[in-house]
N, C-alpha and C positions, 0 to 999 in steps of 0.2 A: 577610455571607453569601457564601460562595465560589460563583463561577460554575461550573456543571456542564459538563463537556466530553463530547461525544458524537461518535463516528466510526463507520465501518463496518468489517467484517472484512477488507476489502482494504487497510487500513492496515498489515496484518501485525503488529499489536501483540497479543501474547498473553502469558498467564502473568505472569512477573515483570516484564515491560516496562510493565505498566499497573497492577499491584496497588497500588503506593504512591501513585499519583497520581489514583486514583478516576476513571479514564476508563471511560465506558460504551461498549461495542462492540455495535452492532446487526449481526447476522450476515446475510449473503446466503445463498442456498440453492443447493446443488449437487445435480444430478439424475443418476442412473444409470437410464435407462429410466423406470419408474414409481416407482422408489425416490427419495425426497427426504430430504436431510440438511441441517441447519443448519451452516454453515461453522464448523468448529472446536468446535461444540457437540455435535452428535450424530454427527459423523464426525471422527476425528482426522486429522492430516496423514499419519501413517504408513499408516493404513487407506486413505485416499484415493489416495495415490501407488502403493500396492500394486495397487489396482483399476485405476488408470490404466495401469500398465505391463503387468499380467498379465490384466486382464479383457477381455471382448469387447464391452462396451457403452461407447459413446463418451459421456462426460459432457457435461452442459449446465449452465446456471446461470440463476438468476432473482433479481431484486432483492427487498428487503423491501417489504412493502405499506405504504401510508400509515398503516394502523392499527397496524402494528408500531411505527412511530415515535411515533405518538400515545400508545400504551401506555407507551413508554419515557419520553416527556416527562412524562406524568402521574405516573409513579412518581418521577421526579427532582423534580417540583414539590412533592412532600411535604416536601422539605428545602431546596429552592432556588427562587428566583424569577427566575433568569436562566440560560439554557442556550445554549451555543455548539455548533453542529453542523458538523463539518468532514468533508466527504464526497469520495469519489473522483471523478475527472473525469466530467462529464456526457456527454462524448463516448465514454466507455467503458461507461457503465451509466446506467440510469434511476433510480438510487438517490437522486440529488439531488432529482429530482422527487417521489419518495415522501417524502423527508424534509421537503420544503416543504409538500406536501399534508397531511402528518400534523399540521401546526400547526393546520389548520382543524378537525381532529377531536378536538382536546384538550378535556378537561373542565375542566382548570385554566386558566381564561381570564386569570388575573392573572399568569401566568408568561410572561415574554418569551423567545421562542426565535428565534435568528438562524441561518440556514443559509449556509455558505460552500462554493461549488463550488471545490475545490482545483485542478482542472485537472491533477492528477497521480494517482499510485497507489502502492501498495506502500510501500517504505521512504521514498520521496520524500514521501508523505503522512504516514507514521508519525512521522518525525522532527519534523515541524511540529506534529503533534498532541501529542507529548510535550512540546515546547517551550511550547506554549500552555497545557497542563495545569500545567506548573511555574509559569508566569506567573500562572495563576489561583490556584494555591496560595499565591502570594506576596501575593495580595490585589487583583489587577487586576480592574477592573470590566468589564462586557460590551463597552462601546464601545472601551475601551482594548485589550481582547483581540482585537476584530475588526481594528483597525488593526495590531496586532502580528502577527496571523496572516497578513494580506494581505502584509505586508512579509516575513515569514518564508518564505512560499511562493516569493518571488522569490530567496531564498537557498538554496532546496532544489533538489538536482540528482539525477537518477536515471538509471542506465545498466544495461542488462541484456544478458547473453550468452544467446543461444538456440542449442541444439543443432540445432533444426529449427523451421521456421515453420509446419508443417502444422497444429498445434493452434491457433495464432493465426488462421490463414487459415480453418479450418473453423468457428471460433467467430465469425467476422465482425469481428475486432478488428485486422485487419492494418494499417489506416490508411494512412499515407504510405509504409509499408515494402513496398507492393505491388511495387515495382520489383525487390526482392530475390528474388522467387519464381522467376525464371528462372535463378537461380545454379546453378553446379555443386554437386552434393550435398555435396561435402566442404567447401564454404564455410560458415562459421558466422557468422550475422548478429549484429551488436551494434546495439541500438536504444536510443533514449531517448524521453522524452515532450516533444513540442513542440506548442504550441497545444492541449493537452488530449488528444492522440492519439499512438499509437505512430509513431515517425519513425526512418528509417534513419540510422545514423551511419557504420558501416564494416562490412567483412567480414574475418574472419580464417580461418586454415586449420586451427586446432586448439584444443583446450581450453586448452592451456598458453599459446597466443598470446592467448586471451581473457583469461586471468588477468593476463597482462602488460599488456594494453591497459587493463583496469579499474584496475590499480594505477597506471599512468601517468596515468590520468584523475584519480584521487584526488590524486596528486602535483602536479597542475596548479593546485590551490587553495592559496593562501598562508596563510589563516587559517581553520581549521576548528573549528566548534563540536562536531559529533558525526558519526559514521559508522554506517551500518547495513548489514550484509552478510547476504544471505539466499540460499537455494537451494531448488530443488524436490527432486530426488533425489540430487544430487551434493554431499553434505556434504563430501567430500574436497576438492573444488575450492574451496568456500567457506572451509574450514579453511586451505588453502594461501594463499588471497588474504588472509585475516585476518592470518595470520602475517607476511606480507610488509609489509602496511600498518602493522601494529602496530610493526614494527621501525623504520619511517621516521617514524611519528607516535606516539611513546610516551606523550605527554601527552593525546592525544585519545581520548575515550570511543568504543569500538567495540562496538556492539550487534549481537546475532545473532538471526536469526529464520528460520523456514521459511516459504516462500511459501504463503499460505492456499489451501485446496482450490479455491475458485472461481477465483482467479488462476491456479492450477496447471492448470486446465482449458484455459487459453489459452497458458500458458508451456510446458507439456509437460515431459518428463523432461530431466534434466541441465542445466537452466537455472540461472544464478546471477546475482546483481545486487548493485550497490553504490549506496548513496545517501549524499550528502554535504549537510550543513547548514552553510553558511558562518557564521562568527561575525558577530554584529550589527555594523553599521557598516562592513562590508567590501564 
């Protein structure tokens, strides 16, 4: 019996990225004032970013409840007796805590559920989830998958270009990038995930310099399993980055995604990111 794989919507896996691998995505919630929407379920990325850019209500977000996870586990337990849950960093959200608490609320007591705090987010999480789901499809058991996932997380790398840090700051997710707040407005920060929270890498002066930096970052890896490129509102920047990377790495799968609405609450407009999963054994 195949192990079921569960993640949250901040893995930025949607549509065709998850369909063939039977990955279950538990959505977080985005709020505009008193209006609440399930991430990518009752609000699309297009609608969210339109409201973010043109609306006058600042969005907020909240994690799924333990009961949301319990309901998910019980549904999967109808066809599986083992579930692996891979969740965004506990330093960015309380979703890990909800996923863990949901185990105690399950009705299906004979189904084993294990939760992994990925200590990452977005494509850095998504590529690992995809890799684990493929491993599960090949017949790996839960203990083998836990070990595989923990090692894969060490091979996963995430880098993001921000046009502004005001959304990250207002949302309270600025982390170790606090020192960038006094920068000249024309300076664009590039951050990664370190120890589970956003961390400063460098600053560039333009969108094109950001594309060049992210491309050079990808080129610094010798053996790549897969790449995921995503954006908030700047699809042109993501397209340009993907074209450059594809030319240099023609045999590497390059996946595309739009940053989920909840993550977009903190990323803001014109952000784009690249994630790299190094090949096993490297």
